[in-house]
N, C-alpha and C positions, 0 to 999 in steps of 0.2 A: 210658305214654301218659296213660292213663286219670289216674293215682293225681297226675303231675304236671299237671292239667287239675282236679284237684279240689281239691291244695296252692294253685294261681294261685288260684282260687276265695276258698278261707278266708279266704288273704294277703289279696286283695281286700277281703273283708268286714269282716276285725278293722281295714283301716287304714282304713276308714270309720268305722268303733264309734270308733276313737280320736279318730281329728282329730276328727271332729262333722260332714267334708263326707259329706252326705246325700241323705235326702230333704226337709231342713227347712234344707236349702240356698234364697237368696230371690236367684237369678240378676238380676243387674240393667246395663242396657248403656245406656253414656252417651257422647256425645260431648267429645270431649279439649276440654278450654277452659271447660267449661261448668260444670252447679253438680248436687251433689245430695243431699238429704235422706234420712237414713236411720235410717225412723219406730222407736222402743222398742215402740208400742202400751201404753206405760202412762204413768199419772198419777202420779207422785214425793213422795211426802210426807215426802221427805228424811229419810227413817226405812234406806234400801234406798243402796247401793253401787251406781252405774252404773259399770262401763268399757265403753272401746272400743280394741279392738287393730288392727295393722296387721299380718300375716304374722307374726303371735305379738309385735310390738312392741307398748307400752300408749301408746296415742296422747291420749286424753280418758279424762276421770275427775271424774265428780260424785258428790254425797253431801252429807248434812246438814251436816258439817265444812267448813267454807269455805278453813280449810286444806290441808284434804285436793284440792279440785278444782284441774282442771289443765287444759291442751290442750297438744300437740308440746312440742318444747322445755322446758316448766316439768313435764312430766313427767321422773321422774329416768331412764326409757330410753329415751328420747325423740332424736331424732338429726334434728331440722328438716327432715325430710321437705316437712312440712306447713307449715312456717311461713305466719303469719298467713290461713293459707288453712282455719282450724275455728273452728264455729263452736254453742258447746252449749246448748241450748234446757236451760233448768234450770226448767223444768215438766214437760220430759217427759223429759229424758235425751237427746231427739233428737240424733243429728250430723249437721251441715253442713259438706259440703268442698267449694270453691270452688274455680274453676280448677281443675279435673280432670284430673291425670296421671298417677296412677296405680292401673294393675287390680293385681288380688289380692284377697283374702279378707278383707272387714272382719267382727269379732268382736264383739258385746255381752254383756256378761256381764250380767247384774243378781241382786244377794245381799242378800237381807234376815237378820232375825233368823230367818223362820220357812220360808222355800225358797230357789231361785237357780234359774236359769232363761239357757240360751245362746241366742242366735240367729247364723246367718250371715250377711255380703251375699257372693254373690259377684261384684263388678265389676269390667267390661270396660269402658276406653276404646278409642272409634274413633276414627276421624275425623280432622281437622285441628283444630288451638287454633282461637281469636279472631283470634289476630293475624295467623297464614297465612290464616283465610276471607277476612280484608280484602285483601290482596293480590288474591285468588280474584274477589272477588264488585265489578268495577266495571262502572256500565252508561254509556253517552253517550249521547245522544238526540238531535236536531233541536226545537228549540221548534214548540210544536201537534203533535208525535208523540207516541206511546203508548209507555208501556214497563211493564212485568210483571217483579215480584219472586215468586220463586217459591222456598219454602220448602225443598224438597228432602228432607222428611221428614215422618213422620204430625205432624198438630200436635192433633188431637180425637182422644184415645181414651177418653175417658170422658164422665161431665157435670161432672166434679173438675178438666177439662184447661181452661187459660186459653192464648191467643195472643191477643198483644199487640203492633202494629203502631207505632214510635215515629217520628217525621220530627223531627229536634233533639232529642232527651228530650221531643216534646210529642205526645203518643195522640191516635192521628189513628183509627184502626181496631180492635177487638179481638172476639175469637171467643171463645165458653165453649160449654158443652153445652146450656147453659141458652139455650134460643134467645129469652127474651128481654130479653139483655144484651146481646145482640151489636150493635155499633152501628158506622157509619161516619161521617170526620168532624164535619159538624153536630151528631149525637150527644157526639160524641165533645169535639170539639175544631175548630168552623168552623175552614177555612183551603184545603180543596180542593173547595167548592159544588160538586158534581154531578160531579166528577171523580174521583173515588173506586169502584171495583167489588172487591169480594170474593169470590173463589172460597170459599165455606164447606165444602167438603169438603179439598181441597189448603192452605187458609189463605193463597192464591197473591194480593199486592196489585196491581191493574192504577190507572194512573193514566193519564188523558186528557187530551188538550191541554195538552201540558206545559208550564210556563215557567220564562221564568230564574230565578226566584224558589222553583222548585223542587228547585234543586241542591243536596248536600248529603249528611250521612250518616241515613240508613234504617235503625233496631235492629228485630230480631222477638226478641220473648222468648215463647217455648215451655215452661208449666210444664205436665210431665204427673205428674198425684196421684194415687196409690192409697194404700189405708192402710199399704202395709208400707215403700215410699218414692217420694219424689218428686222428679222430674230436671228440671233448668232448660237450657235452652240458648237460646243467643244464636247471633243472625245480624248481620253489619253489609254493609251495601252502599251506595257512595257513588256519588250519582246527578251526573250532571253534564249539563246540557241546554244546548246552542252555540243561541248567537241567530244566528239567518240574517238578514244584512244587506236593512234595505227588507220585513221581516214582523214582524209583533208589536208594534207600535209601541198603546201604549197610549191608550186617549181622552187623557189629559192629555199626553202628547208631541205627536201629530196637533192640540192647542189650540194648543201653542204655538207649533205649526210657523202654524197659520193667524193665530196676533197675528202673529206674526213679520214674514211674509208681507206681509197689511195694512199695518204700519207701511213698508214699505221702499215700497211702492206711495203711500202718502200724500206721501213725505217726497219722492221722485218727482214729484211730481204736483204740491206747494208748490213746488219749487224752477224747473218750467217753468212754472208761471202767474207767479212774478214775473220772472223771465227776461223774458217776453212782455211784461210791464207796460213793464218798463223800456225795452227799443225804442221800443215804443208812444209812449214819452212826450217823448223829442226831436225837436225842429221838421223838420221835410221840408228847412230852407233850412241846415241845421246839419250836412248828410249832407256836402254839395259846398260849399266854401268858395273863391269866385271872388279874384284877388287882383290889384287893380286898380292899375297902377303908374302916375302922374303924370312928367311929364317936364317938369321947370322949365327956360327956356330964358334966360339971360339976354345 
């Protein structure tokens, strides 16, 4: 029994040593449909060759020779798994994967004339995709009520993290680790003057005194950064503000109604006045005619 235990331990150590999956592995957790950037930690001088592998399949390569540069299907052993979802930083060799769906081991190899190095990222994809999230996050409130958008995930973990709220692609709120860069509405783009509240701990966005014009898509972009990787999470929510009859009339609408009422009143008064004058101008004798018949006897 003891011998079997020792043998298993040796095999485990050999496996970790051969595969490279050990203490040097960088664990990364990202929500399905989001983006992740795996950093090389170097500044390339175009003299080295940088290769990226996913589960032992080469998916990207960059070097001083542009002919050898490739991503996914361009690489001879690529299988179109990441078609149009890979981006390489030509200055650092860092790899960005958008709309991520694939968990597994992403291996980095940096080869130069003097040395070579390896780094492995163990990426775990969790949660639902952005498209599925759209189906979940739909809010509706009556005009004048408040609504709260809750990210449901940690937004600020270190000073380099950034959280941004957009309404129809217009920045309306932002939180960063640097307190001086925090803004809401008027500091970002005035639209919700005095109607936005931002929870700096959770990233929740509260809109008070909602209006019909607040209906539309709200997008939350969370960018968590550190020296080894950067994760971008995107969440969307469609808000519908229900117009309540007889409430929430704008000042312009009220002014229009007042003018319409005044016009109707003036018209009625003019018609009544003219009608009264016409009756007053008719002679009294004309109101009842007396017919006198003369009989002539021959």
